[in-house]
N, C-alpha and C positions, 0 to 999 in steps of 0.2 A: 514627485521629487522636489524637497524642498531647494532654495538656493543654495544653502548653506552646504547640502548634502552635492549638489552639482558641482559646486566651487571645489571642494574637497574630491570630488573623484578627478576633474581635471586636473588639481596641482597634482593629486598623484597619481595619476598618468602619464602626465608630462616629465616627472620626476623619475618614473619608471624608462619612459622611452628615452630619457636623459642618458639614464645610468645603464640600460642594455647595449646604447649606441657607441658611449664612452667604451664598453668593456669589449665591443667588438671591432671598434678604432684600435683599441691597444693591442688584442690579439692578432687582429690583420696585419698591423705594424710588426708584430714580434715575429708571426708565418712569414711576411715578406723577408724582415733581414735573416733570416734562419734558411731561409731559400737561396738568399743571394748569396749568403756565407756560404753554404752547400756547393752552388755552383763555382762560387770562386776558387775553393778547396779544389773540386774538381779541375779546373782548369788550370790550376799549379800543378798539379800532382802530372797532368797528361803532358804539360809544356817542357815539363821537370824530364821526364821521360822522352821527349822527341827530343830535348838537348842532349840528354846521355845517347843517345840512338845517333845522334848526326855527329857526336865528336869520338865516337866509335867508330862510323862509319870513316870517318875523316881519318882515323890513327892518331887523333888529338887528345888533349884534356881538357875539362872545364878550369876556366881562372878563377872561378870562385866556386865555394860549396852550394850559393842560393843564387843560380845565373838568372833566375826569372824574377822580373819587377814587373807591378801593377800601377801602370800609372794613371787609370780611371778607371770606374767603376767596371768598363766592358774594353778598355785597351790594357793589353799586356806584351811587354818585350823581352826575348830571352838572349842571352850571350852566349855566344857557339865559340869564339875564339877561332875561328877556322874560316875557310871560305864554304858559303851555301850553296848547295847544289837547291835549284825551286822545285825539281821534279822530286828529290829526294826527300827534300823537308812536305812538301804537300802530301806524299805519299804517307809518312810520319805522322804528320797530323791528322789524316781521316782516319789514320789506324787507332792513334790513341783514342782519339774523340769517339769512336765507336766503343770501343774497349770501355769507354768511363759514363757510355750511355750521354754523352752530349749532345742530345737534339736539337740544335738550334745553327742557324746560318753563321759561317765567320767569313773574314776575309785578310788577307795574309799580303806585308810587304817586309822586301829584304831592302839593308840597307848598301847602296854601295858609295865605299867610301872613295873611290878615284871622282865620282861626281858631287858627293857628300849630299846624296838625296836617299829616300826611301823610294824604291822601285816596286811598282804595286805588281803583284804575283798573281791572285786569282781571287774570288769570290765562290764559295759551295756553298749548296743547301743544305738542310739539316739532313736530306737524304744520300749526301754526300758527291751529288753532281754540279758542276761545274754550270754557273749562273752567268748567261753571255753579261759583259761589262764593257761598253763602248768608253765611258768616261773615265779617265784616271782618277782614283782617290788619293789625297796624300796625306797618309798617316803621319803622326807626328813623332820628328826623332828624338833620340835619345844619346845626348853626346857624351856620356861617361863609356859606352861601350863601342866597339870598333868593329866588331862582325858580329849582328844580331841581326835577328828578324822579330816583326810587328803581329800581332795578333790581334784583330778587332772582332768584338760580337755587336753587330749592329742591333739585331732583335732580341738583346737579352732580357729589356723591360717585361716584351711580347711572351717571352719563353715564362718568366717567373709566374706571369701572369696567367698561362695555361697550367700550368703547376698546383695553379690555388682556385682550380674552378670551383672547388667544393666549400672553400670559402665565400666566394662571390654568390654562390647559392642559398647559402644561410644569409647573405646578407639581404638577398632578393628576398629572401621569406620573411625580414625584419622589416623590409620595406611595406611589404604588401600589410603584415599585422599592423605597422605604423600607420597606414592610408583606411583600415579598416576600424583603427582604434578613432582616428579623428573623424572619419564618417558615421561611428560609434555616435560620438560625442555632438557634431552636428545635428544628427537625427534628434535625440535628447534635447538639445535647447531647441531643436524648432518646433519639437513636440509639446514642451513647456510653455513656449511661447504661444502656441496656439492653443495649449489649455486655459492659458490665462486669458487671453483675447475671448473665448469662447465663454468663459466665466464673466467678464466682463460684459461681453455680449447679452448674455442669459441675466446680468442683473439689473442691467441698462433696460431688457425686455420687461421685466416684472415691474419696473419704475414706468416705465410709459402705459403699460397696459394697467399698473394700478390704479393711475390718477385716474384715466377717464370711467373706469368701473366705478369706482367709490362713486365718482359726479353722477352716472348712471345710477346708482343703488340711492344716494341722497335723495335723486328727483322723482323717483319711484317711490319712495317712501312719503314724500309728499304730493304727489298724485294720489295716494292710495287715501290720502286722508278724505273724508268724504265730505269736510266743509268745503275743501278746496274748488268745488263744483261753483261753488258762489262769488268766487274770485276768476274770472274767465282770464285776465292778465296774466297773473300768477300761475295760473293753468299752462298759459299761452308758453311763458318763459322758462318753467321747468320742461315743457316737451319738449321744446328747442333745446335746450343744453342738452338731453337724452339724444334730441337728434343728431345734434355739432359731436357730440362723444363719440355716438354709434359711427359717423362717419371719420373719424380720426382714428379708431381702432380698426375700422375697414383700410384706410390706408396704411396703418402698419403692418396688417397682417398683408396686405397687396404687396407690399415693399419685400417680406420675406419670401414672399410666394414668387415674386419674380425673380429671385435670388436663388431659389433652388431649380426653377424651371431652367435658369441661364446655364447652371451648374449642370444639370442631367443633359445639355443641348437638346432639349425640345420644343426652345422656340426658333423662331423662323422669321426672317428680316422681311417683310412687305415694301418695300421701296418702291417709292411714287415722288413724282417732281413736287418740290417742296419750295415756296418764296421765302426763304430764311428770312430776310427782314420783319417780313408782315408775321411770322410765327414768334420771332423773337419780341417785337410789341406786343404781342397777345398775351405772351406767357408773362412779361413783365408786369402789363397792367393785373393779371390774374393775381401775380404775387403781391403786388402792392394793395390789392383788394381784400388777399386774404387774411393780411399780414396785422398782429396787432400790438405792430408800432411803427410809428412816423418814420417809414422808409422812403429814402429818395433814392429812384432810379435814372441813372442819365444813359441816355442813346446817343453814340456816336455811328449811323449805320450808312454806309458807302452803297449808293444807288446801282453800282458797279456789280455789287455780289448777284442779283437775280436767283437764280434757282439750282438748286443742287437735287441729286437722288439721295432719300434716305428715308427711315422707316418714320413716320410721324409720329405715331404713339411713342416710341423711344427717342425721339430727338426732343420731344415734347419734356418727356420724364429727364434727360440728362439737364436739359436746362431748368428745369422744374428744381432738381436738386442742387447744381451749380449759386441759382440766385437763393436757394435757401439757407444753404451753408453760408453766401456770403451775409445773408440777414442774422443770420444766426451770432457770426464770430466779429461782427461789425461794432461792437461797443454800443454806447447808449444813444448815437445819432448815428445809425448806418446809413451809409453812402455805397450805391453800387452804380458802377459804370461799364456798359457793355457796347462793344465795338465790334465792328464788323467790316473786312476789306478783303478785296482781291488783289492776289497776286500774280506774277507770270504763270505759276502752274498750281495753284490753290487757293482756296477760300480759307481768310482766317475769321476764327472769332472768339474774342475774350471777355472775360467776366473777372472785373475787379472790386477791391471793398477796400474799407479804409479803417481793418481790424488792425490788431497787433502783430499779425502776419507770420509766418512759420518758420521756424530756423532749420537750417541746410541740413541737420541732424536727421530732423522727422521729413522733411521734403521725400525723399524717396521710398518712402512707407506710407504715404498718405492714402495709395490707392489698392493696399491691401485689404483682403476680408477682415472685419471687426476691430481695425486697427482704428484708434483714438488717439490724438496729441495728449500726452499726458498732461494735467492742470494742476498736480498734486492733491490737495483735500478739496479741491474748488469742483462742485458738480453741476455748476449754473446752466449748463448747456448739454440738452439730451440728446441722446441718437443712439442708434444703433451700430456704426460705424459701416455701415453699407453702401451708402448713399455714393462717395467718389468711387469703391468697388464695382459698383454698377456701371458709374459714366464710363469708367475706365473699358469695362466689357464690353459695353455696348459701343465704343470708339473702335476700340479693335475690331471686333463684327462687322461693322462697316469699311474696317481698314483705314481709320483715320487717324491721327497721332493728337495726342493730348499732353499738354507740361505743364507745368506750375515754376512762376517765377515770384519770389518773394523776399523779402527781407525783413527782421526785425522789427517791429514798431513803423513799417510802411507798409501794411497791407499786404494782399495776394490776389495774385493774378491766375488764371486758367487760362488757358489757351489752347483752343482748339484747331486743329489744320487737316481741312477737308480738300483731296488731291481734287484738282479739275482731268476729269477725264477726258473730255474734250482736247485739252491742249496737252496731252501726252504725245 
């Protein structure tokens, strides 16, 4: 899938998700308002019926045609215009709320004009049973009435929420769909990135193999010339080229096979006691000898490092890979610095170069398989993008930590931290 197609799918999907969420929020808000209005209407009807029954019981009359006032979303006051009996009031409240199917907790209080306070009556659950309440709750007064009572619904929001279960179910399905869409986009982008890296790997591998194969082919043609037998020096030169390019091919194939064995978990570490400083010096000398550039390798190795437990072959390959990387990316006059030190709980080894450095946006990805730092149209450094992936994999197998410290135009430093198990 092309970049434009992926971008189109992502934008279209994002717009669709935004539209669906907006519609859901709109309908959810409307449904909530409707449920709240229905509840309030039922409460107003029930409380008016209670007021009429109380005045009839007291053989009095209502002072106004609309005795119920809503002071807040869940608090109502009712004008009775006569003395209120708490027991009779509670009976009528339960009866009316049951009739209107108002299945929610409520509490009521009666205004006492002598004390000028709302005297708390009772708290009843949705089943109509009294709930023990040791703490007096002061419900707000209403100055425009003389004989009145107040009813509060403390669980109003929970009641409306419970009535909207189906809406929340659909919202849950929407969230699942959104998560699935985001995951699908993530998989598509990951597969695209992997496909691009594999494509780059195949292209790099083709170039890496084509050069030695061409050199071997040309050398073989020269050697097949019967007159070459009369020129032993020239014969030796082209024979050396064939040998050198053949070794180069073997190294590239071995690198790929190593990665294949690592990913199939068919390799095992053969840990032995290794003199780290001695191995570092040996690898550094080999790197200088095999380099076709004027390579400067400075070493600052601490005598306190001593020996570690490691697989010699893989540790040697790690050092070779890091030194090879440092050499390739260090510009015209490569200078590599190798340092080792022992801390309280670990052994540290670092390899630094004087190259252009690595930007922060690329540092977290350099250990990924096939990944190579983009260089635009320049392809002056060859490779498969497997070296640092191999280094990271082997460090993980040893339970070592490897990190990267770098700033643009200030070189790069790879640091390996080897835990000292003896001091744990």
